[in-house]
N, C-alpha and C positions, 0 to 999 in steps of 0.2 A: 636241380635234382636228375640226372643222368636217365634217360628216356633208354628203356628198353626197346621200343619199338623204331620204325621209322615212318613215316606217312607219304604214300609215294602218292596219294591223290587226294584231295579233297575238293568233292563237287560242292558241296554245301558247307558251312560254316559249322562247327563244332560246339561252338558256342553263341547263345544268342540274350544280347542288354536286352532287359526286362526295361520300359517305361513304366507298364502298369502291369496287374496282375489283381485278379478277383480272389482275394483273401480274407478269411475271418477274423477277424481283427477283435481283440480281446475283449469284451464291454461295450461294443460298436458295431458288431452284424458283420455281412460280407461287405466290402469293399473294395474298390478299384484304389490300388495302393503303388505310389510312387518309391522308386528309389530313394533312398533319403542319406545315402552319401555315392557322390560322384567325383567329388575333387577334393583335395585336401588344399587349406590356405595357410594355418601355421598350426604346431603343437608340437610335443615332443611326439615321437615314433617309436613304438617299442613291441619287437616279437611275439606273441605272444599264442596261446592255445585258443580257440575259439570252437564253438559250435559247429565250425564248417572247417574243418581244421586243414583239408586239403586245400582250401580255396581263399578264406579269410587268416590270414597269418599275422598281420600287423596292424596296429591299435595305434591311435592316436588317445595320450593318456593325460589326464588332469587327476591332482591329489590336491586333498584339504589343506593345503599348505599353509601358505601368505595371502592368500588371494586373488592373486598374479597368475597363476599357473592355468592358462588360457588353450582350449583346442577350438579350432574352426574350422569348417569345412562347408563344400556345397552338396546341395541335394541335384539332382537329375532335372532338367528345366521342365516346366511344367507347360503342358501340352494343351494346346488351342482346341476350345469347343469341348472341354470337361463341365458337367453340370453340375447343380446340387452346392449346398452352402458352405462343404468344406473338401478340402483336400487332404488324401491322407498319405503318411511315406513312412517307412520302414528299413530301420538298419541292424548290421549284428551289434551286439553290446554287451556289457558285462561290467559288474562291479565289484568291489570287496563287501563284502557281510560274513564269512566265516572266517575272516580275517581281521575282522572290523573291531575297534576298540570301543566304537559309539554310533550315538546316533550323528549324519554327517549330510550336509545339507551342499545343493549343486545349482547354480543358476544358469538356468535355459535363457540365450538368446536368440530371436529371431530377426536376420536383418537389423541386426543392430539392437534391435530395440528390447528391453528385458522383457519376456515372456511369461517366464513362471519360475518356483523354486521349487526342485523336486529332492526326497529327503531316502537317505537309504540307512536300514536299519542292521545291528549286530545279529550273529546267528539266523540268517535265513529269516528275519518273520519281519516285514509277511513276505513269502516267497515270489510273490508280482504285487506290481503296485502301478497306481496310476494318480495323477496329480493334474488339477486343471485351474484355469487362469480365469477372469471375469471374463473377458472375451472369447470364452468357449473354446480356447487353445487347449489340448490337452496331451499330454505325455503318460505314453503307459508301458511299462516293460515285463514282456512275457517270460517266463523262465523257463526252458527249455534242458539245461542241464547244469548239473553243480561240478566245479573241478574238484583235486587232489586234496584242496583243504575249504572246501565247502562255499565257496567264490561262487557266484550267482552269472551265467553266461545263457545267453536269450535274444529275442528279438526287442527293440525299441519303433514305438510306434507314435506318430507325431500326426494330431492333427492339428491344422490351422484354417482360419475362416478364409474362404475366397477371397475377401477383400484386402486382404495382408499378400496376397501373390499376384504376380504379373507374368500372364502365357507369353511362355518362350524364354520366361527365364529362371535361373534355379532360384532356391532359398540361399541364405546363408545362414549355418547355425554354427552356435557358437555354446561349451557348455566351459564355466568357472566354480572348479573349487572355492568353497566358500574359507575364509582363514580360520582355520580351527587347529594348527599346528599340528596336524596328522597328515600321516602316507598314506590314508584311507583314499580308495583313489575308485576313479569311473572310466568308460574306456569305449569308444567306435571305433570299428573296427575298419579297414581301409579296402570296403569291399562292395562292390556294386552286384547284385543279383542278376544272377544269368544263369538261363537255362543251358545244360552242360550233358554231353555223353562222351565220357573217356573209355576207350575198350582197350584194353591190352592183355597178352597172355601171361600168366604169373609162373614166375619160376620155379613151380611145383610141378611134381608129380603123382598122382593118386594111384592108389593101391589098385590092384586089379591083374586080372589076364595078359592082358595089353596095358603098355603105359600109356595115361591120359595124360594130358596138360588142363589145368583150367583157364577158361579164356573168360576175364573179370569186365564187367561194364558197370560201370559207375555212375548214378544218374543225381543230377541235382535241378530239382523239381522245382516250382514253383505255384502255386492254383490250384485247382481242386484234381483229384482223382484221376490219372489217365491210366495208357498203356503203354509200352515200350513193348517195341515188334525188332526184334532181332534173327538177321539172317545172315549165314555162313560160307559163303564158295556155293552159292544160288541153293543148299538147301532149305527144304520148308521153314519159314519163321516161327521162332518160338516168341511165347508173350511173356509177359511179367506185368503187374500188377503195380505203379510209382505212385507214391504218396508226397504231398509236401513237405521239402527237405531232400536231405540229401541220402543217400544209400546206395548198397551195392547188389549186384547179381552174378550169380557162375554159370557159366555150361560148360563140360569137357568139349575137350580136339583131341583127337589125336595125336601123341607125342611125336617129334620128330629130332633125326639124328646127323641131319645138317639142316643149315638154315631154309625157309620155305615163307613164300609168301599166303597171307589167307586174306581175303577179297570179303569184308564184314561190309553190312548195312545195317543202322538203328536209326528207329523213327519212336519218335513220342507223339501219339495219333498224328496230329497231319500240321502240328506247329514246327517242328524241328525233325530233318533227316540230316542223318551224319554216312556218308562213303568213305570206306577207307581201305586202304590195303597196308594190312600190316605183315610185318617181319616176324614171324617165330622163330625162334633160337633153341638150339638144343640146350635141356635142363642139363646143368652139372650137379654133380651129386654132391652134397655137403652134410656136416654134423655142424651142428650150430649149439655152440654150451653157452649156457644161461647161467652166469653167475650171479645169483640173487644176494643182494646184500642192502644195507642202508648206509649212505654217506656218512661218518662223523664229523659233523662242526660241531663243535664244544663250543655252543654259542649261535650268532648269526641267525638262527629261524627260530630258537626259542630260545629262552632264560638255561644257562650252562645248565642251572639244579636238573631242571625239565629235560635236559636233551639225556643227561644220564637215565633220567626214569624212563625216558621214551626206548632207548636201548636195553635197558634191563627187562620191558615189555617184551619188547623184538625178540629178545633172547629165547624169554619163557613161551609165545607163542610160537616161537618154532619149533622146540620141544613136541608142544601139541600135536601139530600139525606135523613131525616127523611119525609120532605115533599115529598117527589119522593116516596115514599113505602107506605105511607099513606093508601094505598087500597089492599097492600098484606096480603097474612092471617097470620092471629096470629105466633109468632115466628118467620116470615121472615120479619119483620118491622125494619128496619134501627134502632141500639141502639149501641149509643157510650160509652165508661166509660174513665173520664176523672181522671188519677190515682195521678195528681198532681196538688192543686188549686194553685198553682203559676202559671200555665198555667190559671185556671178560671180568676183569678188577672189581668195580661196580657190583657186576650179576653175584658174584660170588662171594663177597661180602654181606651180601640177602641171602641166598641159599642156604637152604636148610642141607643138612645130609642127604636125605634121599634125593631132593633137586639136583645136588653138587653131581652125586655118582650118574644122574639120568645124562646130566650133560657132560661127564667125561667120557658115556659112553657112546653117547651120540659124537662127539669129536673122532673117539676111536674108530667109530663105523664110515666115517667121513661124511654125515648127513651133516655136520656143523663143521666149518672151513674153519680154520683159524689163522689170520695173518701174525707173522713174528712181531709186527711194528707196532711200537705204544701208542702211537698217535701218528696224525698226518702233520710232520713237522717241514719246517722251512730247510733244508739240510745245507744250503750255500751260507746259513747263518754259525754252524755249527762246528765245532772242532773234530778233528778225527775222534777225540775220547768220546767226545757226547754222542755221535754216531754209535759207539759202542755201548752206550749206556741204553739207547734206544730199543734195543731187544733185551734188557737185564727181565723185562718179566716173562717174555717167553721162556728164557732160562729156567725159571723159578717153578713155571706150568711143568717144563719136562721133568723138572726136579720131582713136585710134588704129586704129580698124576701122572705121571710115565705117558705122556702127549704127543703124539707125531706134529710138528709145527717145521715144515720146510717151506713154506711160502710165506711170501709178502704180498700184501695189498698198498698199491700207494693211490692215493686218491686226489682229483681235484687240480694238486698242485701240478704245473707244468717246470720241470727240470729237478735235476737231482747232485748232487756233490761227486765225484768220482771214487770218493773214499768210503761210499754207500757198499761198494763191492768188496772189497774185502771186512769191511766190517760185518757184514752180512753172512758171507759165504763163509766167514772163519766161527760165526756163529750156528751152523749148520743149513744155513737157508740157500736154496738151489734156484727156485723159479722166484719171479717180480712179474706179480700183474700191474701193467701201471694204467690206471686209468684218468687220464687227465680233464683241465676243464673241458665241456663238449656247447656250446650255443651254435646250433648249427648256420641259424641267419646271421653270422659276424663273419666276416671278408676272412677269418683266419680259421672260424671253424668253434675258435671258443674264444672268452675274455685275456687277452693281456697272455696270450700262450705263444705267441709268435710263429714259427713254421713249427713247432712240433708235431702237429696232426698231420701236417703235409708232409714232411720227412719219414714220421715214424710211425705213424698207422697203419695197424697189421703188417707190419715188416718185422717179426721175432727174430731174436741174431741172440748170440753169447756175447756176455759183456764182459770184457778180461780187464780184470785189475792193473794198476802200473808196473808192477812189477812183474805180471805175466803168471802168477803163482795160484791165481784164484778168478773165477767166473761166474757169474749167472746168467742164466737164462731170461732175458730182458723181453718182454711182449709187450706192447702198448697197444690198449684196443682203438679204434680205427671211429670207435662212437662215443670215446671217452668213457666216463662213467654214469650222465646224465641223458642219454638219448630216450629214455623211457621216462623223465620225468613229463608230467601232466597224464600219468595214468592212473587212477586212482585203482585200488583192489579190485579186481574184476573188469576192468577195462579194456584188458590184452583181448578178450576172446572178441570184441567188437571191430579195437581197432589195430591187433596185434598182426592179421594177416597183412596188410598194405604195407606197415613198419617193416615186417619180415621178410616182404618181397622187394620192397626200395630196398635193403641190406644187399640181398642177394644180387642186385642187379650192379649196385655199386662194388661189390667184388669182383664180377664178371667184366664191369668196364675197366678194374684193376688190374685184371688178368690175375689175382688172385693165387698162387700155386699150390695151396695146399686144402686138404677136404674137409677140415676141421678149424673152427675159428671160434675165438671166446669172444664171449657178448657182454659187459655188464648189465644187470637187471635188476636197476635203484627205481624205485614207482614214486610218483609223487611229489618229493621236493629233498633238498640235503634233509637229513634227519627223518627220512620217510620210514613206512611203515613197512613189514612183509607182505604180501599179496597172497593171500589164503585161498584165491582162486588156481596158480599158477600150476601146481602139480595137476589139476583137472585137465587146465589149459592144453598142457605139454600132453597127456595120456590121450586125449582125444586126436589132437592134431596129429600123432604118429600112429594113431587108429586111422586115420583121413588119408596122410601124406606117406608115401615112400622118401620123397626127399622133398628138404630138409630135413633128417630129422633131429629134434629138438631133445637135449639132454639138460638136465638138471644138476649141477656140476659145482663142486668146490675147484678151487683152483690148483691145489697138488694135482686132485684127480686129470685135471687137463691138461695139468703140464708133463706129466710123468706120461701119459698116452701121447703128446705131443713131441716130447724126446724122443721116445722109442722109434716113432714113425717118423720123424725129419731132424733130430739131434744131430747127425752126422754131417749133414746138408746144408744147414743153414750158417749165415754169413758168421764172421767174429767182428766184434770191434771194441776198442781201445779209444777212452777219450773221457773227459768230464762233458758232463750233461748240464753245461751252463743253467743256473733257474733265471727264473722270470721274476718271481712273486716278493723276492725277499725285497724289494725296495720298500716294500708298503710296510714293515716292520720301522724306516725310521719315520715313518708321521708320528711316532713317540719313543724318538731318539733317546732322550735320557734314560729312560725304563730298559731299550735295547741296547745300550751301550752297558749299562749294569750289568745285566744278564750275561753280557759275553764276559765281563770282566769276573763275575762269581763264577763261569765255567771255567775260566783257565783256574781262579784260585782254587774248586774243586780238583782238578786235575793235579795241580802242585800238592794240594793239602794230603791226597791220594798214595803221592812218591813219598811227600814226608814221612807218614804213615810206618811206610814199609820200611823206609831210612831207621826209623827208630824204634821198629818192632812195636807201634801201639796196637792198641786193642781198643776201639770203639762200637757201642752197639752199630749192628748192621743197618739196624734201620734207620738211623741218623746219616748214613752217606745213601741207602734209596731216597727218603724222601728228599734230600738234597736234590739229587740227579735228576729226580721223577718232576722235581717243581722248575728244573731249567727246561727242562725238557718240554712239560706243558707250557711253559712261554712260549717257548720258538713253534709249537703249535700254531699252525695256521689261522684261526681263527681270531682275530682280533678283536670282534665287536660284530654287531649288528648288522645285519641287511641293509638298516634304513641310516647308518651310522654317518654318511655323507648327507643325504637327502632330510633326516630330520636330527640332526646329531643333540640335540636339547631334549627330547624326548625319552623317556625314565626307560625305555626297551635300548637304548643306544647306550647313556649313561650308566646303566647299572652293569650292561654287558662289560665295559671296559672296566668298573670297578673290580667287579672278580677276574679277570684278566689280570690284572695289575696285584693283586691280592698273590696273585701265581708268585710273581718276583717277591714280594713281601716274604713268602714264606720261604723262597730259595733263600734272601740273605739271612732270615734265621736262622734257617738250618747249618748255615756255610759258614757264618759265624760261629755259631755252637762248637762245631768240627773244629775252626780253626782256636777258640779259645780254649778248647781242649787239648789242643796239641802247640799251641804258643805262649800259655800264662807267663807272664813275667813275673817274677819271684820280689816279694817285696822291698826285701834286704837282700840285692844280687851283689854274689861272688866276681861274676863274670859276663860278659856278652858272646850270645855265641851266633854265626852268620850260617845259615845252613843253604847250599846249591842243591836243586834238586833235578839236574840235568845231568846228563853221562858225560860230561866233558868238564874240565877245570876253566872257571871264569873268573873275570873280575866285574865289579856292580857296584852302583850307587846302593845305598844303605840310609834311610833317615828315620830315625826313634825320637823316642820322648826321651828325654832327661829324668831319671828319679830324682824325687826330693831329694831320698835320700840319701843322696851322693852329693858331696858339694861340689859347686860349678868349677872348680877350679882344677877337679880332678879330669880326667879322660882315660882312652882306649890304649893299651899297649899290644902289639901281639904277642901271641903267647910263648912263653916262654923267659925265663931269665934277663935274658940279653935283648928281648925284647924290644922293636921303637916304638916309640909314640907314632900313633895314626894321627895324620892330619885330621882336622873337625874343623867344622863352623857352627856357629849357631843362627837360625835361619830369623827371619823377621817375625814367625809364631812360635818361638821358644825351643821348635824341636832344632835338633844336632843334624847333620849329616857328614857323611864321612864316603871313602871309595875303599870296597872292601877289595883286597886285590888275591889273585890266583886262590881263591875257593875251589876245595879239590873235589873232583867230578863224584857226584852222587854223597858228598862228604858236606863238612862241616869246617868254619875255621872258627877257636876261640881267642876273644880278647879278655885280658885281664883289666881290673881297674886300678888308677894307681895316679899321683897326682902330676901334673903336667910340668914339665921344667919349663919356663920360656915362650914363645910363639905358639900357635899351634899347626902350622905348618905354611910352606911354602908354595903358592899356584904357579902350576908344572902350565906351560900352553900347549894347548891342544892344536894340533896340525888341522886345524880349519880356523879359516878367517873368514867375516862376513860383513856385511852389516843392511840396514832395514830402508825401506824406501821410507823416507820422510811423509811423503804423501799417504800412502797406503797401509803403512807396519807391517809388510810382508818382505821378506827376505828378497831383497835384489839384485845383491853381489854374494857371492861365496866362491870362495879361492881354495884348495886341497888338490895336491901331488900334481902342483904346477899348474893348475888351468882351474880356467871360469866355468862354474857349473849351471849357470841360472839364464834362460833365456827372457828376456825382461818383457818383451811387446808379445802377445796383447794382454797381458794376465798380470802384469807388474810384478812376479815374484811369486817364490814359495810361500806355501799356507796362506794365499790371500783368500781369503772370504767371498765368494762370489752369488749373490742374490740373483734369483729369475722368477720374479712376479710375473705368472703364467704362464705357458708351454711354449715358449721361441725361445731356441738357444740363441739366436744372435742378439738378444736384448737383456741386458744384468746388470748389478748395480755392485761398485765397487763401494770397500770401505775406505773411509776418512780420517787420520789420525785426530784425536785429538789432544792426547798428550802420552809423551812416553819418557820412561825413567829406570833408572836400574834400581829393582828389587830387591837383589842379593848379588852382592860383590865381594865373595871371600875368597881363602884358600883353596876351598872345594869345589865350589859354585858361584859362576857370574849369570844372571838373570835379566833380560830386559824386556820390561813389562811394558805393551803398549796399547790404550786403550781407544777403540775406535767407533765412529757411528757408523751403522750399514743398516738399510731400505730392509723394513720386514722385521729387525730388531730393537731391542731397545739398548745396546752395547755389542760389541764382539772385544776380548780382550787377549790379544797375542802373547805370548811368551815364548822368547827364543834363549835356550838354556845350554850352558858347558860345563863340564864337567873337568876337575884338575886331571888333566896325562889322556882321557878317553878320548879316542877315533871316533867321536859320535856326535850328534849335533840332535838335541831334541826340543821340539818343536811342539807348543801345546796353544790350542785355542777354545775360547770359554765362548760362546753364543747365546746371549740369554734374549730369547726369542719372543716377539710378540703373539698373542694369540690371531689370526687370519685365516680364512676359509676360503679366500678366494686361492685359485691354485698357484701354486707356489714349490717354489725349491730352493737350497742351498748347495752349495759346491765348495771344496776348498781347492785352489788350485797349485798345481807343482809342475811349473815349465822348465823343464830342465833344457840346457844345450848340448846333446850329446847327437854326433850326426850316427847314421845310417845306427839308429836304435833296434835293441829287439826288445821288445816286454814281454819278464817270462811274470808270472805267477802262480807263487807255489800253491802245491794241491798234495796233499800228504807229505808224502818224502820225496815226490816228482815235481814237476811244472809243466802249464800250459802256457799257451802265448795266441793272440787274437789271430793267427795262423795256421797255429797246427795245434792238435791236442786235443779237440772239441767233436765230439760226434754231432751227426747232421741233428737239426731240430733244437741246438742250443741257443741261449741268449749271447747276441755278439755286441749289446746297446751298453750291457756296465758287466763288470765280473765278481763273481763273489773269492774273495781273499781270506782265506782261513788264516793265516799268520805275515806272508810277508809277500811284496812285489818286487821285481827288480827291473831296470831300465840301464841295458849296456851296451857296449857296442865289442870288439874286438881287443880294443885295449882298454878300458874303464867303463865304470858304472857305478850303479848307487843303487842300495836295497832300502826300500822302503817298509817299516812295520809298524801297524795301529792295533793297541790292543782294541779298541771301541771302534774302528770304522772295518766295514763289512765289503764294502762296497765302493769300485772303482771303475770310475769311466776311460777310455783309452781317447786320447786323439781331441775330443769334443764331448760338449755339454748335451745333455739324454733331451733329445725330442719329441715332446708328445702333443705336439701342435695334431690332431684330426685329420690327417691326409690319407686315410688310408678306408673310403667309403665310412667317413665319420668316427674312423677311431685312429689310435697311433699306427705309424708304420714303424715295424721293426727293423731293422738293419739285417741284408743277407748276410753282408761279410764285414771285416773289418780289419785293421791292420796296426801293427805296434806303432807307437808314436813315442816321443821323447817327452811328451805332456802328457800327464794324468790328473785326474781328479779323482780327488777322493766325495763320493756321492753321499754328503752328509745327513739333510733331510728333505723331505717332499709329501706333499699332499695329494699326490695326484689321483691316486685311485677314486673309483666312484660307490664304492662300498666297502664292510668291513672294516675298515682301516679309520683312524681318527680324521675329522673332520678337519684338524685345528692343533697347534701347540705348542705349547708358551713354558717358557722359566729356561732355568739354566743348562745344559748339555756340553759336558767336554769331551775335544778329542785329542790325542796325543799321536805325533808321528815321527819316528826316530829312524834318521838318514844315517847308513852306513856309507861310505864311500869305498870303493875297491878298485882295483885293478883286470884284469879279463875276467870275466864271470865264473864262479866256481858255487855251484847247485849248494854243495854241503854249508859252507860259510852263510850263504844266505838263509838256509834252513837255521845255523844257529843262530841268526840274527833274530829271526821272526820267535822262534821257540823264549830267546832270553829276554824277549819286552813282555810277552805273555807270562814268564814265570820268573820273575825279576827274584834278587836274593832277599832270603827271609831271617830276619833278625829277632831274638828274643833277649831278656834277661835272665839269666841263670843263678 
């Protein structure tokens, strides 16, 4: 935390460690109490809220999981000369109870000897507790405060017989949660009690004839009540009564127009004196716009069905608060922002006519703000069409209720596809409030966010599309969305001023150039409630302070006023905001790859319906798009999906998530069957091309039982030639449909085939597979060899990483290899391999008669493994001076250019294609299932950055890329393991000099293959 003032001189320490203090111990009278925490020995450390939030910020955490989760620490040394039969220790503690699912037991050890077992109960019963051992050791918990989910926070007191203590030595205390297969927890905070006096001028101005600034004294006092004396610049002392615990006091001083020194002396009785020279700075006038909302995680903190209930209830409570505060001063009337139209759709399904009209009026008046986005989705996994489906429900609301929806709220997720800009701008969305994940104690300021906040926090800019025709005003909140987490409704009155002061100091230290700022106000936690006290707090604040002025606002209102004042002067940026969280989706690679295929299929069917002028029920299309979007919503599962993967809270949430994919499959299949139903007695076969250029491609079909096996297909027309066909091992037939017209079709008639079915036309690519690994280790076309064999042994080589070190990976090893197809149309080599972490890996290398491409595929039969792991497909090309280009919409980016600051450099989200080439030649790769590629090196997940992954600041083009196929590196939300079979196809198109148009066509043709139907 940046300090607002400098200490010029300290004649006495400002904090004093307490060896002992006289405290009323619950049930044991007034006792001399020693510090119960002095030093950590071992155990998991977690940043967390405490009763002394400004001081005790990290805790040792144990859970009732497997009985092996140990936390251990030392107390202060036992003083010599103490009398009495017992010694008493105390520390800051907390335990789950509001979130607890049952009675939980924890074992306490003193100096490695079992002392006692203490028990916590769900639902705060009892609120305080005490447990004793036969030797009269006793542990007591005194409840001081409940947090936002009603978990218990307070002080633990330990009474120990003197015989168990050695003068001059600390006690070693250990707590272990018993094996109850539960994530319920107990915490000891890593905090040693100290007497403290902190003094600082707050960056506020009080109302009055002359400007005055409050000087705040924060006191942490232990023991009996005492008196605080404060003297400023030699003036008479002011007196305040201090109690046991933390408290603050304010006294006004004259505001200054330039930096000024204040000489302050503060003392608590005769035990602690602090003398400071404090720098008082001029107060910068600001307007803080509080954007009150609840983050929509469809799952994670609650079951998905309960999440819907929470957000519907929030809208109802917001409507009541709007009515209640209608007569409040401007800026303090209640305003609620709904960040997810999924929540609005759920609400409107239940609302009656009167409630619906009340809601519509609140939106029109600006007291309910609506984001245009249906949910918070992983945009790096989405096609451009999918990003347009994202705002479909906003269009529905505009048409149905004439609602103004001009802004978007995006929450928790760091990063967005560049294609978001035209997708939103062309649907009437001009403003974008970005609130990424925010955890102040983490080294990047958030969880797996890289440089997002460092580069973008409170730096609004115009984000321009690749075409230059569209732009949106994009503003990332420097405090993300969650800086108010841990505040229950009403807590802002007590803890808010301190938090506001700290934020203003941060803005000043960063030389923030604007007099207004947006600040997300999301209390409690994800899927949190509304704060029914916030209007009162803002009203009272603005009556007391001239600056900063607080405003309850919706996003559109904030951005409109900001644009009017600063819109012509803020920067303009163009490029991809390459996302960070899309890797988690490949913890369920089989499901994610299918959802991508369904998304592409639905886009293709939409085009086909337009070509055929076919009309299907609009709700069929909407439900299919909705379920595909919801599967890409960023919540994959529960907060404890990694720590307690078998808990029903985890397994049931994943089952719900998977049902979204099942529903999408059902809806897309229903549409496909309606548009492409085979005739029972066909007269001809039709191949459809849904893309706007003529093309050739492979068509695989079932041969009807009503047609004799010696019949085949002929090009349409009386003189049409027979089409070379091949019967596959699975009984289906395959042929190459050539020159199918743009946005059109080619019709083939059925007739008896005279003689052979055709001859193999040699493709212009020759290759061979490595007999040891099964990968393509030699490939020749265009008069050159394309594969760099070492160190990855060829193309499509599956590499398994057990752990997080990219320098240590396992290779596949061939079991057997044979031609599975070898005919006039298709020749395919099938190789079965072993690979660590899998039951088997099957490679297939396919070529098609006369087509200038190589089709590579791999089927991975994965074992269920919960240790950290990942799987990558290597593509090491031998291309000198390469440029790696990643397709984004109609343009491309590279590791060297095309990204805005804050983007992910470790791996790139690929919509349809990527290309590696130099000035003379190159190769375009396209994979319908694979969205993530790593340039040059494998992902490094080792915790090298203060215990967390270190994200790359730069990257560069490489002739080696890896398809990032599977991983379980996340510590929450995503699945702990994945088993079963998953398939990745990769198509290689070799070319001369790079042509973006041709690469784009390759990617589109891979995503939308030719469609065939019997008619």
